[in-house]
C-alpha positions in Angstrom: 120.5 76.5 102.3 120.2 78.5 99.0 117.6 76.7 97.0 116.4 78.6 93.9 113.2 76.5 93.6 112.2 77.5 97.1 113.2 81.1 96.6 110.9 81.2 93.6 107.9 80.4 95.8 108.7 83.0 98.5 111.6 81.5 100.6 113.5 84.2 102.3 116.4 84.6 104.9 113.7 85.3 107.5 112.6 81.7 107.2 116.1 80.3 106.7 117.3 81.6 110.0 114.6 79.7 111.9 116.0 76.3 110.8 118.3 74.7 113.3 121.8 74.1 112.1 121.5 70.3 112.9 118.1 69.2 111.9 118.7 65.6 112.9 117.6 63.7 109.8 116.2 64.2 106.4 113.5 66.9 106.2 111.3 68.4 103.4 110.5 72.1 103.4 107.3 73.1 101.7 104.7 75.9 101.5 100.9 75.4 101.9 99.2 76.0 98.6 95.7 74.9 99.5 93.9 73.5 102.6 90.9 71.2 102.2 89.0 69.2 104.8 91.0 66.0 104.4 94.1 66.9 102.4 96.6 69.8 102.3 98.4 70.7 99.1 102.0 71.9 99.3 104.7 73.2 97.0 108.3 72.2 97.6 111.6 71.7 95.9 110.3 68.6 94.0 107.0 70.3 93.0 103.5 69.9 94.3 102.5 67.1 96.7 99.7 66.3 99.2 99.5 65.1 102.7 96.7 64.2 105.1 95.4 67.2 107.1 96.5 65.6 110.4 100.1 65.3 109.1 100.3 69.0 108.1 98.6 70.2 111.3 100.9 68.2 113.5 103.0 71.4 113.9 100.0 73.6 114.7 97.3 75.5 112.9 98.2 76.2 109.3 97.0 78.6 106.5 97.7 79.0 102.9 101.1 80.6 102.5 102.6 78.9 105.6 106.0 77.3 105.5 106.3 73.8 107.0 109.2 71.5 107.8 108.3 67.8 107.3 110.0 64.6 108.4 111.0 63.1 105.0 110.3 59.6 106.2 106.6 59.8 107.3 105.7 63.2 105.8 104.6 64.6 109.1 105.1 68.3 109.9 107.6 68.9 112.7 107.7 72.7 112.5 105.6 75.6 111.2 108.0 78.5 110.6 107.2 81.8 112.2 105.1 84.0 109.9 106.6 87.2 108.5 103.1 88.6 107.9 99.6 87.3 108.7 96.4 88.5 107.1 93.4 87.7 109.3 89.9 89.0 110.0 87.0 88.5 112.4 85.2 85.4 111.2 81.8 85.9 109.8 78.9 85.5 112.2 78.0 86.7 115.7 80.7 84.9 117.5 83.9 86.9 117.7 86.8 84.7 116.7 89.8 85.2 114.3 89.9 83.7 110.9 93.3 83.6 109.1 93.1 84.6 105.4 96.7 84.0 104.3 100.2 84.0 105.7 103.5 85.4 104.5 102.0 87.9 102.0 104.3 90.6 100.6 101.7 92.7 98.8 97.9 92.9 98.9 95.9 93.8 95.8 92.7 95.4 97.1 90.3 94.9 94.2 87.3 97.1 93.7 85.3 97.6 90.5 84.4 100.9 88.8 80.6 100.3 89.1 78.2 100.3 92.0 80.8 98.4 94.1 83.1 101.4 94.3 83.1 102.4 97.9 85.8 104.5 99.7 84.7 103.4 103.1 85.1 99.7 102.1 88.5 100.4 100.6 89.6 102.0 103.9 88.5 98.9 105.7 90.7 96.7 103.5 93.6 99.2 103.8 93.4 99.0 107.6 93.8 95.2 107.4 96.7 95.5 105.0 98.6 98.0 107.2 98.0 95.9 110.3 99.4 92.9 108.4 102.5 94.6 107.2 101.9 93.8 103.5 102.1 96.6 100.9 98.6 97.6 99.7 97.9 98.3 96.1 94.3 99.4 95.2 93.2 97.9 91.9 90.1 99.4 90.3 88.8 96.9 87.8 86.1 97.1 85.1 87.2 100.6 84.0 85.0 100.1 80.9 81.9 100.3 83.1 82.7 103.9 84.3 82.6 107.1 82.3 85.5 108.7 84.3 87.6 106.0 86.0 90.4 108.6 86.5 88.2 110.5 88.9 87.6 107.3 91.0 91.4 106.7 91.0 92.0 110.2 92.3 89.5 109.7 95.1 91.2 106.4 96.2 94.7 108.0 96.1 93.6 110.5 98.7 92.9 107.8 101.2 96.6 107.6 102.2 99.8 109.4 101.2 101.8 107.4 98.7 99.0 104.9 98.1 99.4 103.2 94.7 96.1 102.9 92.8 95.9 101.3 89.3 92.8 101.4 87.0 92.3 98.7 84.4 90.1 96.3 82.5 91.3 92.9 83.6 89.9 91.3 80.5 92.6 93.1 78.5 95.6 91.0 79.6 98.2 93.6 78.7 96.6 96.1 81.1 97.6 93.8 84.0 101.2 94.4 83.2 101.2 97.5 85.5 100.9 95.1 88.4 103.8 92.8 87.6 106.4 94.8 89.6 104.7 93.3 92.7 104.6 89.8 91.2 108.3 89.1 90.5 110.4 86.1 91.5 109.9 85.2 95.2 107.1 87.7 95.8 103.7 86.7 97.2 100.6 88.8 96.4 97.1 88.2 97.6 93.8 89.4 96.2 91.1 90.8 98.5 87.8 92.2 97.5 84.0 91.7 97.3 82.4 89.1 95.1 82.2 89.9 91.4 84.7 92.7 91.3 86.9 90.7 88.9 89.5 89.0 91.2 89.5 85.8 89.2 89.6 87.6 85.9 92.6 89.6 87.3 94.3 86.5 88.5 93.9 84.9 85.0 95.3 88.1 83.4 98.4 87.8 85.7 98.8 84.1 84.6 97.4 82.2 87.6 95.7 79.7 85.3 92.1 79.2 84.1 90.2 80.3 87.2 86.4 80.3 87.0 84.8 83.7 86.6 81.2 84.9 86.9 79.0 87.8 86.0 77.4 90.5 88.1 73.7 90.9 89.0 72.0 93.5 86.9 69.9 94.8 89.8 72.7 96.0 92.1 76.0 95.5 90.2 77.2 93.0 92.8 78.8 89.8 91.9 78.5 86.1 92.5 81.1 84.0 94.3 83.4 82.2 91.8 86.4 81.4 94.0 85.3 79.1 96.8 88.6 78.4 98.6 91.9 80.0 99.1 94.7 78.7 96.9 98.3 79.6 95.9 99.2 79.8 92.2 102.5 80.1 90.5 102.8 83.1 88.1 104.8 83.2 84.9 106.3 86.5 86.2 108.0 84.4 88.9 105.9 85.2 91.9 103.0 83.5 93.6 99.4 84.6 94.0 96.8 83.8 96.7 93.3 83.9 95.3 90.6 84.4 98.0 86.9 83.9 98.0 84.8 87.1 97.6 84.1 88.9 100.9 80.5 89.6 101.8 81.2 90.5 105.4 84.6 91.8 106.6 84.8 93.0 110.2 88.1 94.2 111.6 89.8 92.2 114.3 92.3 93.8 116.7 93.5 96.4 114.2 94.5 99.5 116.1 97.9 99.9 114.5 96.5 99.5 111.0 93.8 102.1 111.7 96.3 104.6 113.2 98.5 104.3 110.1 95.6 104.7 107.7 94.0 107.6 109.5 97.1 109.4 110.7 95.7 112.6 109.2 92.6 112.4 111.4 94.7 111.7 114.5 97.0 114.6 113.7 94.0 117.0 113.5 92.5 115.5 116.7 95.7 116.2 118.6 95.0 119.9 118.0 91.7 119.8 119.9 91.7 122.1 122.9 90.7 119.3 125.3 92.2 115.8 125.2 88.8 114.2 125.9 87.1 116.1 123.1 84.0 114.3 121.8 84.1 116.0 118.4 80.4 116.7 118.8 80.4 120.5 119.1 82.9 120.8 122.0 84.6 124.2 122.3 88.0 124.3 120.4 87.3 121.1 118.5 89.9 120.9 115.7 88.0 118.0 113.9 84.8 120.1 113.5 86.8 123.1 112.3 88.7 120.9 109.7 85.4 119.4 108.4 83.8 122.9 108.1 86.9 124.2 106.3 87.0 121.3 103.9 90.4 120.1 105.2 88.8 116.8 106.4 86.1 114.9 104.7 83.1 114.2 107.0 82.6 110.7 105.5 86.2 109.8 106.3 85.9 111.0 109.9 82.7 109.1 110.3 84.2 105.9 108.9 87.2 106.4 111.2 84.9 106.5 114.2 82.9 103.4 113.0 86.0 101.3 112.3 87.7 102.3 115.5 84.7 101.3 117.6 84.3 98.1 115.7 87.9 97.0 116.1 88.0 98.0 119.8 84.9 95.9 120.5 86.3 92.9 118.6 89.7 93.3 120.2 88.2 93.1 123.6 86.1 90.0 122.6 89.1 88.3 121.1 91.2 89.0 124.2 88.4 87.5 126.4 88.2 84.5 124.1 92.0 83.9 124.4 91.8 84.2 128.1 89.0 81.6 128.3 91.0 79.3 126.0 94.0 79.6 128.2 92.0 78.8 131.3 90.3 75.9 129.6 93.7 74.5 128.5 95.1 74.8 132.0 92.0 73.0 133.4 92.4 70.1 130.9 96.1 69.8 131.8 95.3 69.8 135.5 92.7 67.1 135.0 95.1 64.9 133.0 97.9 65.4 135.5 95.6 64.5 138.4 94.4 61.4 136.6 98.0 60.3 135.9 98.9 60.7 139.6 96.0 58.6 140.7 97.0 55.8 138.3 100.5 55.6 139.8 
């Protein structure tokens, strides 16, 4: 199947090869564009349509960006295609459980503004998620007009990882968003991730996502108010699709070891040079980390953030693994109860 309308919204050979050769009846292939409490919005060959949530979730848990195969007759999902990439985080709150942000993302625009919101440690947190996902990260520094030297902030962000692309712009000037269009071409999917009030909706509008609501920032701390309240997928005039996300107040890392190792490969390389493999990096003899910090090779803030994020993801990874184990045991218990009940009824 080579359908240009599906390719325009992200259809790739990766998804095509998951379809059985003989699908046994008429089917509709569509992508989840929005997920509400009672209805799911989808984009397909014939355009946008809606189905009840229970119809869409008949093939399993779904997220914005997922590809579903529907029975054309009753519009009930019969298959959710395997995801090429999956962006998820630890859900807000004390309970440790995963929360899917979006599926099948090619690039991730990490949006941070050039005011009090600029924070290298927060950008590193977003980068770890992006590397774990497999999406290409692009740091977008917005509201350049609020900073005397935005180029200096750009240089600081570029040092966070070799080859990291960082763009600085004022999203209110639509032509400045043109520097991002190489990630928004036909068939490409990009998602926005950042704190409230950093200019995500303004940036989405500049890219052509439509008239999304925008809000100001609080004068006392430079932080913003939530304007986007739900995730949604938007067609772009450049040919790609964009996932707009609500602003993030709290973003804790889930199981994210690979993403952290990629982001902090410089820290790990230095740590490998420590005299002892169990070096605590707290004044131990032959500690390469301490030597690198004292010489200026390694920034102390970066190392402290590495330790913080690594401890956070390790804790959440253990908690998530325990939760999955409990869920498996509960599922087995329910199946056993149902099986015993059926045997008694025979």
